[in-house]
C-alpha atoms as one frame of an Amber mdcrd trajectory, in Angstrom:
protein
  -0.200  -4.670  10.580   0.409  -1.301  11.567   0.588   0.496   7.991  -2.594
  -0.020   5.964  -4.152   1.592   3.022  -7.930   2.828   3.237 -10.275   3.934
   0.299 -13.398   5.527   0.717 -16.192   5.539  -2.167 -18.888   8.157  -2.870
 -21.283   6.747  -5.171 -24.771   7.829  -6.221 -26.987   4.602  -5.591 -30.151
   3.846  -7.644 -32.998   3.975  -5.712 -34.302   0.518  -5.190 -32.113  -0.959
  -7.674 -30.154  -3.458  -5.481 -28.702  -5.391  -8.623 -27.648  -2.463 -10.230
 -25.849  -0.828  -7.116 -23.997  -4.116  -6.481 -22.678  -4.092 -10.180 -21.505
  -0.613  -9.496 -19.848  -1.582  -6.167 -18.150  -4.413  -7.871 -16.883  -1.775
 -10.571 -15.517   0.323  -7.845 -13.593  -2.368  -6.025 -11.983  -3.742  -9.381
 -10.999  -0.211 -10.195  -9.453   0.629  -6.891  -7.857  -2.709  -6.590  -6.430
  -2.462 -10.012  -4.832   0.906  -9.020  -4.029   0.620  -5.387  -3.185  -1.999
  -3.067  -5.702  -1.015  -0.413  -6.424  -3.256   2.654 -10.017  -1.674   3.355
 -12.792  -0.393   0.891 -15.547   1.754   2.525 -18.802   2.425   0.988 -21.670
   4.861   1.943 -24.711   4.055   4.258 -27.588   2.135   2.355 -25.508   2.198
  -0.905 -27.331  -0.873  -2.009 -30.860   0.435  -1.929 -30.598   4.349  -1.870
 -32.020   6.415   1.027 -35.789   7.302   0.344 -37.406   3.732  -0.138 -39.979
   4.402   2.600 -42.202   1.305   3.041 -40.034  -0.386   0.308 -37.266  -1.037
   2.973 -39.329  -3.941   4.101 -39.276  -5.537   0.663 -35.466  -4.778   0.106
 -34.389  -5.816   3.535 -32.220  -9.057   3.703 -30.920 -11.673   6.229 -27.269
 -12.065   7.063 -26.039 -14.204   5.342 -28.218 -13.505   2.413 -27.859 -12.675
  -1.510 -26.078  -9.350  -0.862 -23.640 -10.414   1.811 -22.795 -13.612   0.017
 -22.032 -11.643  -3.229 -19.809  -9.028  -1.596 -17.998 -11.866   0.248 -17.145
 -13.361  -3.050 -15.875 -10.007  -4.140 -14.006  -9.539  -0.903 -12.301 -12.839
  -1.222 -11.727 -12.443  -5.021  -9.701  -9.079  -4.445  -8.414  -9.980  -1.156
  -9.654  -6.900   0.428 -11.720  -5.803   3.634 -15.272  -4.369   2.543 -17.428
  -2.134   4.910 -20.925  -1.133   3.267 -24.333  -0.167   4.204 -27.684  -1.887
   3.698 -30.920  -2.865   5.275 -31.379  -6.048   7.251 -33.840  -8.001   8.803
 -34.088 -10.746  11.161 -37.093 -13.303  11.987 -39.879 -10.788  12.047 -40.120
  -9.670   8.587 -41.624  -5.919   9.534 -38.681  -5.007  11.840 -35.583  -3.699
   9.883 -32.331  -2.144  10.580 -29.999   0.281   8.786 -26.971  -1.450   9.137
 -23.231  -1.583   8.197 -21.418  -4.870   7.169 -17.696  -5.697   7.724 -16.215
  -8.392   5.623 -12.663  -9.771   5.674 -10.480 -10.452   2.722 -11.162 -14.187
   2.960 -14.713 -13.410   2.458 -15.923 -14.118   6.130 -18.539 -11.788   7.434
 -16.855 -10.442  10.589 -20.201  -8.738  11.732 -22.716  -5.952  11.553 -23.404
  -2.697  13.185 -27.121  -1.365  13.463 -27.462   2.399  13.388 -28.038   3.589
  17.041 -29.409   7.050  16.185 -32.110   7.045  13.285 -32.859  10.559  12.402
 -36.095  12.300  11.493 -38.391  10.060   9.240 -35.730   7.177   9.491 -37.381
   6.454  12.807 -40.469   5.402  10.802 -38.623   2.842   8.928 -35.745   1.417
  11.192 -35.439   0.084  14.457 -32.456   1.542  16.320 -29.625  -0.523  16.985
 -28.521  -1.412  20.590 -24.696  -2.120  20.897 -21.628  -0.652  19.580 -19.205
  -3.471  18.580 -15.637  -3.303  17.953 -14.302  -5.459  15.368 -10.706  -7.254
  15.599  -9.462  -7.454  12.077  -5.911  -8.306  10.519  -5.711  -4.701   9.945
  -6.648  -3.391  13.275  -9.388  -2.885  15.595 -12.535  -1.162  13.738 -15.509
   0.551  15.011 -18.372   1.241  12.569 -20.863   4.264  12.735 -23.894   5.047
  10.510 -25.364   8.509   9.428 -26.389  10.557  12.265 -24.218   8.638  14.715
 -21.441  10.878  13.762 -23.144  13.751  15.649 -23.183  11.913  18.947 -19.844
  12.118  20.617 -20.875   9.215  22.890 -20.544   6.755  19.729 -17.068   7.206
  18.748 -16.094   7.683  22.427 -17.406   4.240  23.506 -15.837   2.642  20.557
 -12.539   4.217  21.360 -12.553   3.254  25.049 -13.360  -0.547  23.761 -10.072
  -0.087  21.642 -11.082   1.044  18.155  -8.110   2.485  16.220  -9.907   3.195
  13.187 -13.502   4.855  13.210 -15.387   3.996   9.898 -18.339   6.139   9.383
 -20.816   5.581   6.594 -23.249   8.276   5.566 -25.879   9.777   3.476 -25.365
  13.276   4.821 -27.390  15.756   2.791 -27.110  19.446   1.601 -26.943  22.182
   2.704 -24.929  20.803   5.734 -21.575  20.383   4.572 -20.010  22.527   7.368
 -21.818  20.189  10.096 -20.455  17.000   8.304 -16.959  18.353   8.241 -17.057
  19.747  11.898 -18.478  16.463  13.270 -15.789  14.241  11.400 -12.911  16.444
  12.591 -13.994  16.454  16.114 -14.797  12.940  16.272 -11.249  12.044  15.101
  -9.441  14.597  17.133 -11.318  14.170  20.331 -10.516  10.364  20.571  -7.049
  10.652  18.805  -8.464   7.911  16.192  -8.158   7.730  12.565 -11.533   8.384
  10.745 -12.467   7.117   7.381 -15.797   8.482   6.433 -17.600   7.753   3.073
 -20.640   9.949   2.212 -22.731   9.498  -0.846 -23.618  11.835  -3.780 -26.736
  12.167  -6.128 -30.222  13.391  -5.779 -33.378  11.628  -4.818 -37.166  12.791
  -4.215 -36.327  15.204  -1.534 -32.742  15.146  -0.669 -29.573  15.897  -2.545
 -26.144  14.640  -1.121 -22.850  16.259  -1.362 -20.089  13.525  -0.774 -16.712
  15.186   0.712 -15.652  11.512   1.731 -12.383  11.928   3.772  -9.912   9.861
   5.878  -8.578  11.967   8.832  -5.675  11.331  11.274  -5.642  11.453  15.113
  -4.478  15.000  15.160  -7.130  16.065  12.689  -4.732  15.972   9.780  -6.592
  15.459   6.314  -4.822  12.414   4.562  -7.589  12.453   1.686 -10.755  14.321
   0.722 -13.076  13.883  -2.087 -14.319  16.751  -4.229 -18.146  17.694  -3.409
 -20.766  16.111  -5.556 -18.741  13.716  -7.832 -18.703  10.118  -7.933 -15.206
   8.598  -7.351 -13.147   7.577  -4.205 -10.322   8.891  -2.158  -7.297   6.825
  -0.934  -4.758   7.046   1.945  -1.951   5.086   3.460  -2.015   5.509   7.331
  -0.048   4.011  10.444  -2.172   2.954  13.131   0.561   3.175  15.757   0.040
   6.930  15.427  -2.978   6.313  17.485  -1.137   4.973  20.427   1.479   7.498
  19.962  -0.973  10.371  20.040  -3.050   9.120  22.879   0.191   8.606  25.031
   1.088  12.343  24.112  -2.116  14.003  24.886  -3.244  11.601  27.473  -6.781
  11.922  26.248  -8.045   8.826  27.541  -5.869   8.645  30.774  -7.012  12.079
  31.866 -10.807  11.129  31.833 -12.751  11.843  34.911 -15.843   9.467  34.413
 -17.033   9.881  37.744 -17.908  13.350  36.988 -19.814  12.456  33.722 -22.922
  10.847  35.182 -25.178  13.239  33.338 -23.993  11.912  30.022 -25.883   8.742
  30.184 -28.992  10.280  32.025 -32.229  10.424  29.770 -33.206  13.877  28.556
């Protein structure tokens, strides 16, 4: 499938209210699928819990599979759509939690999870950083997930692109007053990898942060296919052709002309 339709949701999660947030997500899914024949719906980072939960993240973390992924699997199957959303997860050790993005297929199968590689600031007190950059083979193309501050690191998007990702999906809680930073990073990641980028950023306010939205869908040459207004709940939608990734990379030779033997310092610790 080369032509696909994507929706990026920007919502204002209720802090610590997982049940209420899941209801809101379901309402978005039902509304979007009622209005558009979409293949993928992207929700923001930590949309099931909100951002400033602090030590409560340990209480709110869930295993996979678990109650949240089970419910969202039902929704994906019911509405026959891929879903990408952010939540906090844990494994066997209760105190070790991860800021994660979950990808679910239209049959309700959990295709996998990605754990944020670059926790920022106080996030490091709550979350263990991830350690791998998976690319997911799906019925709608090869997808690479990013979370939050990952967008600021060109190595993340480039690694995903080199491993075959055609569509980069960024789930974020990008805060005010950094709107220009958000747009610049998103545009750069799409263009430098000749990839599509679907970026969902939340809105709303919490204790010390306010979030501005501006969710967007960008093409491999930086074309803006869709963009949401600042600070409003809602979604943007676009139909894209993933064959444009191959065509653009062949035209620009952006991957073929790399000189990795000269890039050793990129993987050297600062």
